[in-house]
LOGU-575182 format. One line per field, with one value per residue (C-alpha): residue number from 1; residue in one letter; x, y, z. Coordinates in steps of 0.2 Angstrom, whole numbers, plus 5000, padded with zeros to 4 digits. Example, Ala and Ser with C-alpha at 12.3 -4.5 7.8 and 13.67 -1.06 7.14 Angstrom:
<recs>
num: 1 | 2
residu: a | s
u: 5062 | 5068
v: 4978 | 4995
w: 5039 | 5036
</recs>
This chain:
<recs>
num: 1 | 2 | 3 | 4 | 5 | 6 | 7 | 8 | 9 | 10 | 11 | 12 | 13 | 14 | 15 | 16 | 17 | 18 | 19 | 20 | 21 | 22 | 23 | 24 | 25 | 26 | 27 | 28 | 29 | 30 | 31 | 32 | 33 | 34 | 35 | 36 | 37 | 38 | 39 | 40 | 41 | 42 | 43 | 44 | 45 | 46 | 47 | 48 | 49 | 50 | 51 | 52 | 53 | 54 | 55 | 56 | 57 | 58 | 59 | 60 | 61 | 62 | 63 | 64 | 65 | 66 | 67 | 68 | 69 | 70 | 71 | 72 | 73 | 74 | 75 | 76 | 77 | 78 | 79 | 80 | 81 | 82 | 83 | 84 | 85 | 86 | 87 | 88 | 89 | 90 | 91 | 92 | 93 | 94 | 95 | 96 | 97 | 98 | 99 | 100 | 101 | 102 | 103 | 104 | 105 | 106 | 107 | 108 | 109 | 110 | 111 | 112 | 113 | 114 | 115 | 116 | 117 | 118 | 119 | 120 | 121 | 122 | 123 | 124 | 125 | 126 | 127 | 128 | 129 | 130 | 131 | 132 | 133 | 134 | 135 | 136 | 137 | 138 | 139 | 140 | 141 | 142 | 143 | 144 | 145 | 146 | 147 | 148 | 149 | 150 | 151 | 152 | 153 | 154 | 155 | 156 | 157 | 158 | 159 | 160 | 161 | 162 | 163 | 164 | 165 | 166 | 167 | 168 | 169 | 170 | 171 | 172 | 173 | 174 | 175 | 176 | 177 | 178 | 179 | 180 | 181 | 182 | 183 | 184 | 185 | 186 | 187 | 188 | 189 | 190 | 191 | 192 | 193 | 194 | 195 | 196 | 197 | 198 | 199 | 200 | 201 | 202 | 203 | 204 | 205 | 206 | 207 | 208 | 209 | 210 | 211 | 212 | 213 | 214 | 215 | 216 | 217 | 218 | 219 | 220 | 221 | 222 | 223 | 224 | 225 | 226 | 227 | 228 | 229 | 230 | 231 | 232 | 233 | 234 | 235 | 236 | 237 | 238 | 239 | 240 | 241 | 242 | 243 | 244 | 245 | 246 | 247 | 248 | 249 | 250 | 251 | 252 | 253 | 254 | 255 | 256 | 257 | 258 | 259 | 260 | 261 | 262 | 263 | 264 | 265 | 266 | 267 | 268 | 269 | 270 | 271 | 272 | 273 | 274 | 275 | 276 | 277 | 278 | 279 | 280 | 281 | 282 | 283 | 284 | 285 | 286 | 287 | 288 | 289 | 290 | 291 | 292 | 293 | 294 | 295 | 296 | 297 | 298 | 299 | 300 | 301 | 302 | 303 | 304 | 305 | 306 | 307 | 308 | 309 | 310 | 311 | 312 | 313 | 314 | 315 | 316 | 317 | 318 | 319 | 320 | 321 | 322 | 323 | 324 | 325 | 326 | 327 | 328 | 329 | 330 | 331 | 332 | 333 | 334 | 335 | 336 | 337 | 338 | 339 | 340 | 341 | 342 | 343 | 344 | 345 | 346 | 347 | 348 | 349 | 350 | 351 | 352 | 353 | 354 | 355 | 356 | 357 | 358 | 359 | 360 | 361 | 362 | 363 | 364 | 365 | 366 | 367 | 368 | 369 | 370 | 371 | 372 | 373 | 374 | 375 | 376 | 377 | 378 | 379 | 380 | 381 | 382 | 383 | 384 | 385 | 386 | 387 | 388 | 389 | 390 | 391 | 392 | 393 | 394 | 395 | 396 | 397
residu: x | x | x | x | x | x | x | x | x | x | x | x | x | x | x | x | x | x | x | x | x | x | x | x | x | x | x | x | x | x | x | x | x | x | x | x | x | x | x | x | x | x | x | x | x | x | x | x | x | x | x | x | x | x | x | x | x | x | x | x | x | x | x | x | x | x | x | x | x | x | x | x | x | x | x | x | x | x | x | x | x | x | x | x | x | x | x | x | x | x | x | x | x | x | x | x | x | x | x | x | x | x | x | x | x | x | x | x | x | x | x | x | x | x | x | x | x | x | x | x | x | x | x | x | x | x | x | x | x | x | x | x | x | x | x | x | x | x | x | x | x | x | x | x | x | x | x | x | x | x | x | x | x | x | x | x | x | x | x | x | x | x | x | x | x | x | x | x | x | x | x | x | x | x | x | x | x | x | x | x | x | x | x | x | x | x | x | x | x | x | x | x | x | x | x | x | x | x | x | x | x | x | x | x | x | x | x | x | x | x | x | x | x | x | x | x | x | x | x | x | x | x | x | x | x | x | x | x | x | x | x | x | x | x | x | x | x | x | x | x | x | x | x | x | x | x | x | x | x | x | x | x | x | x | x | x | x | x | x | x | x | x | x | x | x | x | x | x | x | x | x | x | x | x | x | x | x | x | x | x | x | x | x | x | x | x | x | x | x | x | x | x | x | x | x | x | x | x | x | x | x | x | x | x | x | x | x | x | x | x | x | x | x | x | x | x | x | x | x | x | x | x | x | x | x | x | x | x | x | x | x | x | x | x | x | x | x | x | x | x | x | x | x | x | x | x | x | x | x | x | x | x | x | x | x | x | x | x | x | x | x | x | x | x | x | x | x | x | x | x | x | x | x | x | x | x | x | x | x | x | x | x | x | x | x | x | x | x | x | x | x | x | x | x | x | x | x
u: 4972 | 4956 | 4966 | 4976 | 4960 | 4953 | 4968 | 4966 | 4948 | 4952 | 4965 | 4954 | 4940 | 4951 | 4959 | 4942 | 4936 | 4952 | 4963 | 4952 | 4952 | 4971 | 4973 | 4962 | 4973 | 4989 | 4983 | 4978 | 4995 | 5004 | 4993 | 4997 | 5015 | 5013 | 5002 | 5015 | 5031 | 5029 | 5021 | 5034 | 5048 | 5043 | 5042 | 5058 | 5069 | 5078 | 5085 | 5096 | 5115 | 5125 | 5136 | 5152 | 5148 | 5143 | 5160 | 5169 | 5162 | 5162 | 5144 | 5138 | 5127 | 5110 | 5099 | 5084 | 5067 | 5070 | 5087 | 5096 | 5110 | 5104 | 5109 | 5099 | 5109 | 5104 | 5101 | 5087 | 5077 | 5065 | 5059 | 5055 | 5045 | 5036 | 5031 | 5025 | 5015 | 5007 | 5002 | 4994 | 4984 | 4978 | 4973 | 4964 | 4955 | 4949 | 4943 | 4934 | 4925 | 4920 | 4913 | 4903 | 4896 | 4892 | 4887 | 4898 | 4911 | 4930 | 4937 | 4954 | 4960 | 4957 | 4969 | 4986 | 4996 | 5009 | 5025 | 5036 | 5051 | 5053 | 5065 | 5052 | 5039 | 5050 | 5053 | 5035 | 5031 | 5044 | 5037 | 5020 | 5025 | 5035 | 5020 | 5008 | 5020 | 5021 | 5002 | 5001 | 4989 | 5000 | 4987 | 4989 | 4993 | 4997 | 4979 | 4971 | 4980 | 4978 | 4982 | 5000 | 5003 | 5016 | 5006 | 5003 | 4986 | 4992 | 5007 | 4995 | 4985 | 5001 | 5005 | 4988 | 4992 | 5009 | 5003 | 4988 | 4998 | 4986 | 4999 | 4990 | 5006 | 5002 | 5013 | 5029 | 5044 | 5058 | 5072 | 5084 | 5079 | 5061 | 5063 | 5074 | 5061 | 5047 | 5055 | 5057 | 5040 | 5032 | 5042 | 5034 | 5018 | 5011 | 5011 | 5004 | 4990 | 4987 | 4985 | 4973 | 4963 | 4961 | 4955 | 4942 | 4937 | 4935 | 4925 | 4913 | 4912 | 4908 | 4895 | 4886 | 4888 | 4880 | 4865 | 4862 | 4863 | 4851 | 4839 | 4841 | 4837 | 4821 | 4815 | 4822 | 4810 | 4820 | 4833 | 4850 | 4859 | 4845 | 4847 | 4866 | 4864 | 4851 | 4861 | 4877 | 4868 | 4860 | 4877 | 4886 | 4873 | 4873 | 4892 | 4892 | 4881 | 4891 | 4908 | 4906 | 4889 | 4889 | 4907 | 4905 | 4891 | 4900 | 4916 | 4905 | 4897 | 4914 | 4925 | 4913 | 4914 | 4900 | 4894 | 4902 | 4919 | 4917 | 4912 | 4926 | 4938 | 4932 | 4933 | 4950 | 4956 | 4947 | 4954 | 4971 | 4973 | 4977 | 4979 | 4980 | 4970 | 4957 | 4963 | 4952 | 4957 | 4967 | 4956 | 4964 | 4947 | 4940 | 4944 | 4946 | 4946 | 4957 | 4942 | 4937 | 4954 | 4954 | 4936 | 4942 | 4956 | 4945 | 4933 | 4946 | 4953 | 4937 | 4931 | 4947 | 4943 | 4925 | 4931 | 4943 | 4929 | 4919 | 4934 | 4936 | 4918 | 4920 | 4936 | 4927 | 4913 | 4925 | 4935 | 4919 | 4914 | 4931 | 4931 | 4915 | 4922 | 4938 | 4928 | 4918 | 4933 | 4941 | 4925 | 4925 | 4944 | 4941 | 4927 | 4937 | 4952 | 4940 | 4933 | 4951 | 4955 | 4940 | 4944 | 4962 | 4956 | 4944 | 4958 | 4969 | 4956 | 4952 | 4970 | 4973 | 4957 | 4963 | 4980 | 4973 | 4961 | 4974 | 4984 | 4969 | 4964 | 4982 | 4983 | 4966 | 4973 | 4988 | 4976 | 4964 | 4979 | 4981 | 4963 | 4962 | 4956 | 4941 | 4936 | 4941 | 4931 | 4941 | 4952 | 4938 | 4930 | 4947 | 4948 | 4930 | 4932 | 4948 | 4941 | 4926 | 4937 | 4952 | 4946 | 4950 | 4968 | 4970 | 4977 | 4996 | 5000
v: 5091 | 5092 | 5093 | 5077 | 5068 | 5074 | 5067 | 5050 | 5049 | 5052 | 5038 | 5026 | 5029 | 5029 | 5013 | 5005 | 5010 | 5007 | 4993 | 4979 | 4985 | 4987 | 4970 | 4963 | 4972 | 4965 | 4947 | 4950 | 4955 | 4941 | 4928 | 4935 | 4934 | 4916 | 4912 | 4919 | 4911 | 4897 | 4884 | 4886 | 4886 | 4869 | 4862 | 4869 | 4869 | 4853 | 4860 | 4872 | 4868 | 4869 | 4884 | 4874 | 4867 | 4884 | 4891 | 4877 | 4883 | 4900 | 4903 | 4917 | 4912 | 4921 | 4923 | 4912 | 4917 | 4912 | 4921 | 4905 | 4905 | 4895 | 4891 | 4881 | 4871 | 4875 | 4856 | 4857 | 4872 | 4859 | 4855 | 4873 | 4873 | 4857 | 4866 | 4881 | 4871 | 4861 | 4878 | 4885 | 4869 | 4870 | 4888 | 4884 | 4869 | 4880 | 4893 | 4880 | 4873 | 4890 | 4894 | 4879 | 4880 | 4899 | 4898 | 4913 | 4915 | 4916 | 4933 | 4934 | 4945 | 4930 | 4918 | 4916 | 4922 | 4933 | 4923 | 4932 | 4928 | 4933 | 4947 | 4953 | 4953 | 4964 | 4976 | 4978 | 4981 | 4994 | 5003 | 5002 | 5010 | 5024 | 5027 | 5028 | 5039 | 5051 | 5052 | 5041 | 5027 | 5011 | 5004 | 5017 | 5014 | 5025 | 5025 | 5025 | 5035 | 5048 | 5066 | 5073 | 5080 | 5093 | 5101 | 5119 | 5117 | 5104 | 5114 | 5128 | 5117 | 5111 | 5129 | 5131 | 5116 | 5124 | 5141 | 5134 | 5121 | 5108 | 5096 | 5081 | 5071 | 5063 | 5076 | 5083 | 5090 | 5077 | 5087 | 5097 | 5113 | 5110 | 5106 | 5122 | 5133 | 5125 | 5131 | 5148 | 5149 | 5143 | 5154 | 5170 | 5162 | 5155 | 5172 | 5180 | 5168 | 5170 | 5189 | 5186 | 5173 | 5185 | 5199 | 5187 | 5181 | 5199 | 5203 | 5188 | 5193 | 5212 | 5206 | 5197 | 5212 | 5224 | 5212 | 5212 | 5231 | 5233 | 5221 | 5230 | 5247 | 5240 | 5231 | 5241 | 5232 | 5216 | 5210 | 5215 | 5199 | 5188 | 5197 | 5194 | 5176 | 5172 | 5181 | 5172 | 5155 | 5158 | 5164 | 5149 | 5137 | 5146 | 5146 | 5127 | 5124 | 5135 | 5130 | 5112 | 5104 | 5110 | 5107 | 5090 | 5086 | 5092 | 5082 | 5067 | 5068 | 5071 | 5059 | 5045 | 5045 | 5043 | 5059 | 5054 | 5052 | 5069 | 5078 | 5070 | 5076 | 5094 | 5096 | 5088 | 5100 | 5116 | 5112 | 5109 | 5092 | 5085 | 5067 | 5063 | 5048 | 5056 | 5069 | 5077 | 5076 | 5060 | 5047 | 5038 | 5035 | 5053 | 5067 | 5082 | 5100 | 5114 | 5124 | 5110 | 5111 | 5130 | 5130 | 5118 | 5128 | 5144 | 5134 | 5128 | 5146 | 5154 | 5139 | 5141 | 5158 | 5154 | 5138 | 5149 | 5161 | 5146 | 5139 | 5157 | 5157 | 5140 | 5146 | 5161 | 5151 | 5139 | 5154 | 5162 | 5147 | 5145 | 5163 | 5160 | 5145 | 5155 | 5169 | 5158 | 5150 | 5167 | 5174 | 5159 | 5162 | 5180 | 5176 | 5163 | 5176 | 5190 | 5178 | 5174 | 5193 | 5196 | 5182 | 5188 | 5206 | 5200 | 5189 | 5204 | 5215 | 5202 | 5200 | 5220 | 5221 | 5206 | 5214 | 5230 | 5222 | 5212 | 5227 | 5236 | 5222 | 5220 | 5238 | 5235 | 5220 | 5229 | 5243 | 5230 | 5221 | 5235 | 5234 | 5215 | 5215 | 5226 | 5218 | 5199 | 5196 | 5207 | 5193 | 5182 | 5197 | 5200 | 5181 | 5180 | 5196 | 5191 | 5174 | 5182 | 5193 | 5182 | 5165 | 5153 | 5159 | 5169 | 5186 | 5188 | 5199
w: 5039 | 5029 | 5013 | 5018 | 5022 | 5005 | 4996 | 5005 | 5001 | 4982 | 4983 | 4990 | 4978 | 4963 | 4970 | 4972 | 4954 | 4944 | 4951 | 4945 | 4927 | 4928 | 4935 | 4921 | 4908 | 4916 | 4916 | 4898 | 4893 | 4903 | 4894 | 4878 | 4881 | 4886 | 4872 | 4859 | 4867 | 4879 | 4868 | 4854 | 4867 | 4873 | 4856 | 4850 | 4865 | 4862 | 4846 | 4855 | 4854 | 4869 | 4871 | 4871 | 4855 | 4847 | 4853 | 4844 | 4828 | 4819 | 4823 | 4834 | 4849 | 4851 | 4866 | 4867 | 4873 | 4890 | 4890 | 4888 | 4875 | 4860 | 4843 | 4830 | 4818 | 4800 | 4797 | 4810 | 4802 | 4794 | 4812 | 4815 | 4798 | 4804 | 4820 | 4812 | 4800 | 4815 | 4823 | 4808 | 4805 | 4823 | 4820 | 4804 | 4811 | 4826 | 4813 | 4803 | 4818 | 4824 | 4807 | 4806 | 4823 | 4821 | 4803 | 4799 | 4786 | 4790 | 4787 | 4779 | 4794 | 4806 | 4796 | 4803 | 4788 | 4797 | 4802 | 4814 | 4825 | 4843 | 4837 | 4824 | 4838 | 4849 | 4836 | 4831 | 4850 | 4851 | 4835 | 4842 | 4859 | 4850 | 4839 | 4854 | 4864 | 4849 | 4846 | 4830 | 4829 | 4826 | 4815 | 4802 | 4784 | 4769 | 4764 | 4782 | 4795 | 4809 | 4803 | 4805 | 4822 | 4817 | 4803 | 4804 | 4812 | 4824 | 4829 | 4833 | 4844 | 4853 | 4856 | 4865 | 4876 | 4881 | 4886 | 4894 | 4904 | 4898 | 4891 | 4886 | 4884 | 4868 | 4858 | 4863 | 4854 | 4852 | 4843 | 4853 | 4844 | 4848 | 4866 | 4869 | 4859 | 4870 | 4886 | 4880 | 4872 | 4888 | 4899 | 4891 | 4885 | 4901 | 4910 | 4895 | 4894 | 4913 | 4910 | 4896 | 4904 | 4920 | 4909 | 4900 | 4918 | 4924 | 4909 | 4912 | 4930 | 4926 | 4914 | 4928 | 4940 | 4926 | 4923 | 4942 | 4943 | 4929 | 4937 | 4954 | 4945 | 4937 | 4953 | 4967 | 4980 | 4977 | 4989 | 4981 | 4989 | 4981 | 4964 | 4964 | 4970 | 4956 | 4942 | 4947 | 4947 | 4930 | 4923 | 4929 | 4922 | 4905 | 4905 | 4909 | 4894 | 4882 | 4887 | 4893 | 4888 | 4870 | 4866 | 4873 | 4862 | 4846 | 4851 | 4854 | 4837 | 4827 | 4837 | 4839 | 4858 | 4870 | 4879 | 4896 | 4887 | 4879 | 4894 | 4904 | 4890 | 4890 | 4909 | 4910 | 4896 | 4904 | 4921 | 4914 | 4921 | 4903 | 4906 | 4887 | 4887 | 4876 | 4863 | 4850 | 4832 | 4834 | 4826 | 4810 | 4802 | 4803 | 4791 | 4801 | 4795 | 4801 | 4806 | 4819 | 4827 | 4827 | 4835 | 4848 | 4853 | 4854 | 4864 | 4876 | 4879 | 4883 | 4893 | 4903 | 4908 | 4913 | 4923 | 4931 | 4936 | 4943 | 4953 | 4960 | 4966 | 4973 | 4982 | 4988 | 4996 | 5004 | 5011 | 5017 | 5026 | 5033 | 5039 | 5048 | 5057 | 5062 | 5068 | 5079 | 5086 | 5088 | 5097 | 5109 | 5112 | 5116 | 5127 | 5137 | 5137 | 5144 | 5157 | 5162 | 5163 | 5174 | 5185 | 5187 | 5190 | 5203 | 5211 | 5212 | 5219 | 5233 | 5236 | 5239 | 5249 | 5260 | 5262 | 5268 | 5279 | 5287 | 5290 | 5298 | 5309 | 5315 | 5320 | 5329 | 5337 | 5344 | 5351 | 5359 | 5367 | 5379 | 5384 | 5384 | 5402 | 5398 | 5381 | 5380 | 5364 | 5352 | 5347 | 5341 | 5331 | 5322 | 5318 | 5311 | 5301 | 5293 | 5289 | 5281 | 5269 | 5265 | 5268 | 5282 | 5285 | 5301 | 5300 | 5303 | 5318
</recs>
């Protein structure tokens, strides 16, 4: 139940923090689509030739922007040219006015010199999506591009993400051979990596234990439990600096990210969450060295073992608290059960005494019946004695 509540809490917080930004982006995309297509549609829709007229010629109909079958006759293409010129003039006039108001120059990149059809725009969007899905910056050129993903160093980095199950999602094999090899490679590599990380974690844990033992031998008067707690806390703090803070600072400098993004990237990597929204070595305007990728991979491997050790300590603490709660509940249940047993044994004892008392008093009643004339109070004595032992019920004779 606590786990379900924790999941619901996470959902509420993430929804509150991220939904507004997502809606802003959605509206921006919708407005972009409207700005690209709707105005031109309104200006040029009257040029569409009815489908019946198209079928009577040898021309092939095409789908308009609104999904309406549309064919523009060649003799009306000059109208399209006029419309395009009008929009270009409007854009240039707006740029000129802004330049005069802000007293700034007009950059060449701001001028509307790219002419595209709707099909060209769709094809461009498809290429951009494909590039993004495969880890390539869509703004790349021959002179300025992000490094190849499947170079030897890049392939080695991908191997690390496979065997550590990080899986950023920005890079994946797309050939049938690559996908088949990825399955086999991960099937053997993931257990091997788990064993390696466990050995590294054991070594780190053993180091902390040895340090605590040395301190205890030097200072035998100190509390061993306090020594162990202090050494563990210092060990965790040092590890966080070496495997989380220091790498985040390095990535922040090389990648040009702020520290929060770099710290977020390192934690997502070391915890094997691997969202893929931030990936080191993926900037198109940064000249990366192979050493950088190797160091990042080694950092991640050692950091995985350390973070696994930290998670193990946290898990142990949670289990310890849970064990105490369960012990208290079990103790309360045992106390209740013992009280119930004592009550049951008392009731059984009382019942046996009551039964025996009834039998004896019944015999006394038979004897006293013969002497009823001599002692008329014996019946009243029997009734009172039975009521005192067995309650208010009278003895059965």
